[in-house]
C-alpha positions in Angstrom: 37.1 204.4 1.3 39.2 202.0 -0.9 36.4 200.2 -2.6 36.8 199.5 -6.3 33.6 197.6 -7.2 29.9 197.8 -6.5 28.3 194.4 -6.4 24.6 194.1 -7.0 23.0 191.1 -5.3 19.3 190.3 -6.2 17.0 188.5 -3.8 17.5 185.1 -5.5 21.3 184.9 -5.1 21.6 185.0 -1.4 24.9 183.1 -1.1 28.4 184.5 -0.6 30.0 181.4 -2.1 28.5 181.7 -5.5 27.8 184.3 -8.2 29.3 187.7 -8.0 30.2 187.2 -4.3 32.3 184.1 -4.9 35.5 186.1 -5.4 34.5 189.2 -3.4 36.3 190.9 -0.6 35.0 193.3 2.1 38.2 195.3 1.5 37.4 196.2 -2.1 33.7 195.5 -2.7 30.6 197.3 -1.7 27.3 195.4 -1.8 24.0 196.8 -3.0 20.6 195.2 -2.5 17.4 196.8 -3.7 14.0 196.2 -2.3 12.0 197.6 -5.2 8.5 198.9 -5.1 7.9 197.2 -8.4 8.8 193.9 -6.9 6.7 194.3 -3.8 3.6 195.9 -5.2 3.7 195.2 -9.0 1.6 192.0 -8.7 -0.9 190.5 -6.4 1.8 188.5 -4.6 0.9 186.0 -2.0 1.9 187.7 1.3 3.7 184.6 2.5 5.9 184.7 -0.6 6.6 188.4 -0.1 7.4 187.9 3.5 9.8 185.1 2.7 11.7 186.9 -0.1 12.0 190.2 1.8 12.9 188.7 5.2 15.5 186.3 3.6 17.1 189.2 1.8 17.3 191.4 4.9 18.8 188.5 6.9 21.4 188.0 4.2 22.3 191.7 4.2 22.8 191.5 7.9 24.9 188.4 7.5 27.1 190.1 5.0 27.6 193.0 7.4 28.5 190.6 10.1 31.3 189.1 8.0 32.7 192.6 7.3 31.0 193.8 4.1 29.6 197.3 3.7 26.0 196.8 2.5 23.7 199.4 0.9 20.3 197.9 1.4 17.8 200.4 0.0 14.2 200.7 -0.9 13.6 202.2 -4.3 11.0 202.4 -7.1 12.7 199.9 -9.3 15.9 197.8 -9.2 17.5 200.1 -11.7 16.7 203.3 -9.8 18.0 201.7 -6.7 21.3 200.8 -8.3 21.6 204.4 -9.7 21.0 205.9 -6.3 23.9 203.9 -4.9 26.1 204.8 -7.9 25.3 208.5 -7.3 26.8 208.1 -3.8 29.8 206.2 -5.1 30.4 207.5 -8.7 33.8 205.9 -9.1 32.7 202.3 -8.6 31.9 200.0 -11.5 28.8 197.8 -11.1 29.2 194.1 -11.3 26.6 191.3 -10.9 25.8 187.7 -11.7 23.6 186.9 -14.8 20.0 187.3 -13.8 17.7 184.3 -13.5 15.2 185.9 -15.9 15.2 187.5 -19.3 13.8 190.7 -18.0 16.4 190.9 -15.2 19.2 190.3 -17.6 18.0 193.0 -20.0 17.9 195.6 -17.2 21.5 194.8 -16.2 22.8 194.7 -19.7 21.1 197.9 -20.7 22.8 199.6 -17.8 26.2 198.2 -18.8 26.6 196.2 -15.6 29.5 193.8 -15.9 28.1 190.3 -15.6 29.6 186.9 -14.5 28.0 183.6 -15.4 25.2 182.3 -13.2 26.5 179.3 -11.2 23.5 178.8 -9.0 22.7 175.7 -11.0 24.8 172.6 -11.8 24.5 173.0 -15.5 25.6 176.2 -17.3 23.4 177.7 -20.0 26.2 177.0 -22.4 26.4 173.3 -21.4 22.6 172.9 -21.6 22.6 174.4 -25.1 25.2 171.9 -26.2 23.0 169.1 -25.0 19.8 170.5 -26.4 21.2 171.4 -29.8 22.0 167.7 -30.4 18.5 166.4 -29.5 15.7 165.6 -31.9 13.3 166.0 -29.0 13.9 167.4 -25.5 13.2 164.4 -23.4 13.9 165.1 -19.8 14.9 161.4 -19.1 17.7 161.6 -21.7 19.0 164.8 -20.1 18.8 163.3 -16.7 20.8 160.2 -17.7 23.4 162.5 -19.2 23.5 164.5 -16.0 24.0 161.3 -13.9 27.0 160.4 -16.0 28.5 164.0 -16.2 28.2 164.6 -12.5 29.0 161.0 -11.5 26.0 160.7 -9.3 24.6 157.3 -8.5 26.8 155.7 -11.1 28.9 152.5 -10.5 31.2 151.2 -13.1 29.5 153.3 -15.7 26.1 151.9 -14.9 23.2 153.3 -12.8 23.3 152.3 -9.1 20.6 149.7 -8.5 20.5 148.7 -12.1 17.9 151.2 -13.3 18.0 154.9 -14.3 14.8 155.6 -12.4 12.4 153.8 -10.0 9.2 155.6 -10.9 7.3 152.3 -10.8 8.1 152.0 -7.1 7.2 155.6 -6.4 3.5 155.8 -7.2 1.7 154.6 -4.1 -1.5 156.2 -2.9 -1.7 157.8 0.6 -1.6 155.1 3.3 -4.3 154.7 5.9 -3.6 155.2 9.6 -0.1 156.5 8.8 2.0 158.2 11.5 3.3 161.3 9.7 6.3 163.1 11.3 5.6 166.4 13.0 5.9 169.6 10.9 9.1 171.6 11.4 8.5 175.2 12.5 10.9 178.1 12.5 10.6 180.8 15.1 10.5 184.4 14.1 13.3 186.8 15.0 13.4 190.7 15.0 13.8 190.9 11.3 11.0 188.5 10.6 8.7 190.4 12.9 9.7 193.7 11.3 8.8 192.4 7.9 5.5 190.8 9.0 4.4 194.2 10.6 5.3 196.1 7.4 3.3 193.6 5.3 0.5 193.2 7.8 0.9 189.5 7.5 1.3 186.8 10.1 3.8 184.2 8.8 3.0 180.5 9.0 6.4 179.6 10.6 6.8 177.0 7.9 9.5 178.8 6.0 12.9 179.7 7.3 14.4 183.0 6.3 18.1 182.3 7.3 20.8 180.0 6.1 20.7 178.3 9.6 17.0 177.6 9.2 17.4 176.3 5.7 20.1 173.8 6.8 17.9 172.8 9.6 15.1 172.0 7.1 17.5 170.0 5.0 18.6 168.0 8.1 15.0 167.4 9.0 14.2 166.0 5.6 17.2 163.7 5.5 16.5 162.5 9.0 12.7 162.1 9.1 11.5 162.0 5.5 14.2 160.9 3.0 13.7 157.1 3.4 9.9 157.3 2.7 10.0 160.1 0.2 10.0 158.0 -3.0 7.0 155.7 -2.7 4.7 158.5 -1.6 6.1 161.4 -3.6 3.0 161.4 -5.9 0.4 160.9 -3.2 -2.1 163.5 -2.1 -3.9 163.5 1.2 -6.0 165.7 3.5 -4.1 164.1 6.4 -0.8 165.9 5.7 -0.1 168.9 3.5 3.6 168.1 2.8 3.9 164.3 3.1 7.6 163.4 2.9 8.5 166.3 0.5 11.7 168.2 1.4 10.3 171.7 1.3 13.7 172.9 0.0 12.7 174.5 -3.2 12.3 178.0 -1.8 15.9 177.9 -0.4 17.3 176.5 -3.6 15.5 179.1 -5.7 16.6 182.1 -3.6 20.2 180.8 -3.3 20.4 180.2 0.4 21.1 176.5 -0.4 23.0 175.4 -3.4 22.0 172.2 -5.3 25.5 170.8 -5.0 25.4 170.8 -1.2 21.8 169.3 -1.2 22.9 166.5 -3.5 26.0 165.7 -1.6 24.2 165.7 1.7 21.6 163.3 0.3 24.3 161.0 -1.1 26.1 161.0 2.2 23.0 159.8 4.0 22.3 157.2 1.3 25.8 155.8 1.5 25.2 154.9 5.1 22.7 152.3 4.0 19.4 153.3 5.5 17.8 154.9 2.4 16.1 152.8 -0.3 17.5 153.5 -3.8 14.0 154.4 -5.0 13.8 157.3 -2.5 17.3 158.5 -3.1 17.1 158.3 -6.9 13.7 160.0 -6.9 15.0 162.9 -4.9 18.2 163.3 -6.8 16.2 163.3 -10.1 14.3 166.3 -8.9 17.5 168.2 -8.2 19.9 167.3 -11.0 17.2 166.3 -13.5 14.0 168.2 -13.5 15.2 171.4 -11.9 18.2 171.7 -14.2 16.2 170.7 -17.2 13.5 173.3 -16.6 16.1 176.1 -16.1 17.9 175.0 -19.2 14.8 174.9 -21.3 13.7 178.3 -20.1 16.9 179.8 -21.7 17.1 177.5 -24.7 13.5 178.1 -25.9 13.8 181.8 -25.9 12.0 184.8 -24.4 8.9 184.5 -26.7 8.2 181.0 -25.6 6.1 182.3 -22.7 3.6 183.7 -25.2 2.8 180.2 -26.7 -0.9 179.3 -26.9 -1.0 176.4 -29.3 -4.5 175.2 -28.2 -5.9 178.8 -28.5 -7.1 178.8 -24.9 -9.1 181.9 -24.0 -10.9 181.4 -20.7 -10.1 183.7 -17.9 -9.0 182.5 -14.4 -11.7 180.6 -12.6 -13.0 182.1 -9.3 -12.0 178.9 -7.5 -8.3 179.6 -8.1 -8.5 182.9 -6.2 -10.9 181.7 -3.4 -11.1 178.1 -2.2 -14.7 178.7 -1.0 -15.9 179.1 -4.6 -16.0 175.3 -5.3 -17.3 172.1 -3.7 -14.8 170.0 -5.6 -12.9 168.6 -2.6 -9.6 168.2 -4.4 -9.5 171.7 -5.7 -10.9 173.3 -2.5 -8.2 171.5 -0.4 -5.4 172.4 -2.8 -6.3 176.1 -3.1 -6.9 176.3 0.7 -3.3 174.9 1.3 -1.9 177.6 -1.1 -3.9 180.3 0.7 -2.4 179.1 4.0 1.3 178.7 3.1 1.9 179.4 -0.6 2.9 175.8 -1.4 1.6 172.4 -2.5 3.8 169.7 -3.9 4.3 168.9 -7.6 1.3 166.5 -8.2 -1.4 168.9 -7.0 0.2 171.6 -9.1 0.3 169.4 -12.2 -2.7 167.0 -11.9 -5.2 169.3 -10.1 -4.4 172.9 -10.8 -2.8 172.7 -14.2 -5.0 169.8 -15.2 -8.1 171.8 -14.5 -6.7 174.9 -16.3 -5.9 172.8 -19.4 -9.2 170.9 -19.4 -11.2 174.2 -19.1 -9.1 176.1 -21.6 -7.7 178.8 -19.4 -5.4 181.2 -21.2 -1.9 180.0 -20.5 -0.5 183.5 -19.8 -3.3 184.2 -17.3 -2.6 181.0 -15.5 1.1 181.5 -15.6 0.7 184.9 -13.9 -1.4 183.3 -11.2 1.1 180.5 -10.6 3.9 183.1 -10.4 2.1 185.1 -7.8 0.9 182.4 -5.4 3.8 180.0 -5.0 6.6 180.7 -2.6 9.1 179.0 -4.8 7.9 180.5 -8.1 10.3 182.3 -10.4 10.1 183.1 -14.0 12.5 180.4 -15.1 10.6 177.8 -13.0 7.0 178.6 -14.0 7.3 179.5 -17.7 8.5 176.0 -18.8 6.4 174.2 -16.2 3.1 176.0 -17.1 3.5 176.6 -20.8 5.3 173.3 -21.6 4.3 170.7 -19.1 1.1 172.0 -17.4 -0.9 173.5 -20.2 0.7 171.9 -23.3 0.6 175.4 -24.8 3.8 174.9 -26.8 2.5 172.3 -29.2 4.6 169.6 -27.7 8.1 171.1 -27.7 8.7 169.9 -24.1 6.1 167.2 -23.5 5.0 164.7 -26.2 1.5 164.6 -24.9 -0.7 166.7 -22.6 -0.8 165.9 -18.9 -4.6 165.4 -18.5 -6.6 163.1 -16.3 -10.1 162.5 -15.1 -11.3 162.0 -11.6 -10.1 158.4 -11.5 -6.5 159.4 -11.3 -7.2 161.8 -8.5 -9.2 159.2 -6.7 -6.5 156.6 -7.0 -3.7 158.9 -5.8 -5.5 160.7 -3.0 -8.2 160.6 -0.4 -9.9 163.8 -1.7 -12.8 161.9 -3.4 -13.8 160.1 -0.2 -16.0 162.9 1.1 -16.7 164.7 -2.1 -20.1 165.4 -3.6 -18.9 164.4 -7.0 -18.3 160.8 -8.2 -15.0 160.3 -10.1 -16.4 157.3 -11.9 -19.2 159.3 -13.5 -18.9 161.6 -16.6 -22.6 162.6 -16.8 -25.2 163.6 -14.3 -25.3 166.3 -11.7 -22.9 164.4 -9.4 -20.4 163.5 -12.1 -16.9 164.6 -11.3 -16.1 167.7 -13.3 -12.6 166.4 -14.0 -14.1 163.2 -15.5 -16.6 165.1 -17.6 -14.0 167.7 -18.8 -11.4 165.0 -19.6 -13.6 163.4 -22.2 -14.8 166.7 -23.5 -11.2 167.9 -23.9 -10.4 164.9 -26.0 -13.5 165.5 -28.1 -12.8 169.2 -28.6 -9.1 168.6 -29.5 -9.5 165.3 -31.4 -8.0 166.8 -34.6 -5.0 168.2 -32.7 -4.0 164.9 -31.1 -5.4 162.2 -33.5 -2.0 161.6 -35.0 -0.2 161.6 -31.6 0.7 157.9 -31.0 1.0 158.5 -27.3 -2.7 159.6 -27.3 -3.9 156.5 -29.2 -5.4 154.8 -26.1 -7.3 157.9 -25.0 -8.6 158.7 -28.5 -9.6 155.1 -29.0 -11.6 155.3 -25.7 -13.3 158.4 -26.9 -14.5 156.6 -30.0 -16.2 154.0 -27.8 -18.2 156.5 -25.8 -21.9 156.0 -26.4 -22.9 158.9 -24.2 -20.7 161.6 -25.9 -23.7 163.9 -26.6 -24.6 163.9 -22.9 -20.9 164.4 -22.0 -20.8 167.5 -24.2 -24.0 168.9 -22.5 -22.7 168.2 -19.1 -19.3 169.9 -19.9 -21.1 173.1 -21.0 -22.9 173.2 -17.7 -19.8 172.5 -15.8 -17.8 175.2 -17.5 -20.6 177.7 -17.0 -20.8 176.9 -13.3 -17.0 177.0 -12.9 -17.0 180.5 -14.5 -19.6 181.6 -12.0 -17.8 179.9 -9.0 -20.8 177.8 -8.2 -19.6 174.2 -8.7 
C-alpha cells in the first residue's frame, strides 16, 4: 500500500470537493469515518435525526469507495478511539482533517495532533468574519448581510442592490392564505443502506429526508421549480394545512455538507435570472444562505466557547412537559408544532423562534436546558447553529450581544401569522381569565418581571409604555402564576 495520509471525515463534511477531500487522491489517501457510540447514544436524539446522519454518512462512504478511495468506516466508542484504531492498523500514516464545526470537535483533533486545514463549508472564513466583527460597535446581521452581498457580488447591480432595496421583509410577512393549493410533498424512497439503518435504529423513516447527494439535488430542484417563486411572501406564515409551506428543506443537506452554499446560491440566481421569480422571494432566500447562516456560524466562533453558558436573565425553569410530548398541552400552536417535530424532526424558523423559543423565554426556561433540547430534536441542528440561535436570538440570554431586544410576542402575533388560534380553546386577545391565551398572559408578565432590565432599552419603549397602561396587571400576575404552574404540570 502506497498511502501517505489518513484523512478523517466527520458526518457533517460529506463532500469530496471541499475540506480535507478537496485535494485528495485515491492513490495516496485513506479515508476514515467513525460512527461513534457517544454520538449515537450520548443524548436523547430524535430517531429521524440519527437515521439521517448515519445513513447519509454510510452512503457517502459507499460513494467514496465507488470513485476509488479506500474507506475505513468503523464503529467505535468515541471519535478519537475510532481514529486511533485505524492508526494502529496503519501506523505510518499521518492524520489530516478539516477544522471541526464545533469547539469540542476542534479540541479533540488538536489534542491528538491532527493536521488541520481551514473549514471551507461556508462562504465566509472564520478569519474574514473576525475582521468584520472586530470593526463593529454592535453585531447587526443586516450590516453583515449587506457587506456579504457586496463581497460576494450577489444581487448587486452597478454597486447598488438589485430591485433598489437591500431586503424586502415588508413584502414577506403574509399570513397563510385560505383555500390555497399547496404543491405535493417530495418523498425519497429508501434503498438498502436506508433500510439497514432503519432496522438498526428500530425507526421507520418519514421519507421526507434524502440521504444521498442525488436526493439532495432533487430536493433543491423541487424547491426551485415548485416553491421558489412563492417562498418570500409566505416564509413567516404558519398553518395546520401544510407543514413545510414553501420552505426549501435544504438546511440538513447544507449542514452535513452534501450541498454547498455556493451551489445553492448559484442555482437560485440562475433561476431568478430567467425572470420568473419575484425579487422579494429571491432576496429572502439568498439572505437566509449568505446572510443569516453565515452570520450565525461567524458569531459562534467570534463570541467564544463560554458564550453557550450565558444566562443574563437568570432563567431557572426546567423543560416543560409539552416540549417532550405534544399531548401535554391544549395550546393548539404548541401542540401542532411539537407534533410536527415528533413526526419529522423539523419545523421552519418562525415556529422555532416565535412559538418554541418565545414560550421558553416567557416562562423562564434555563437556556442551557432548552439549548440541549433543540440540539436533540431538530434534524438540521448542530452546535454552531443552535448556540447563537438559542442563547442569542431565541432566549436573549446573552444580554443583547446579538439581538438588541428580546423576540417576545403574545397570542396576537401567532393569531395574525397562523391559523392555529382558529380552533384553540384559548383566546389570543385575552390576558386574564381561564380562556386567556397563555402567550398573551405571559407576554405582559414577562415585561412586568423584567421591567428593570429593559426599561432603558429604546427598542422596548412601546412595550414598556403599554405595560404602564395596563389596569389589570394584578390579575395578569395571578393568571401568570396559574399558567406557569399548569405548564410545569403539563395540564394546560
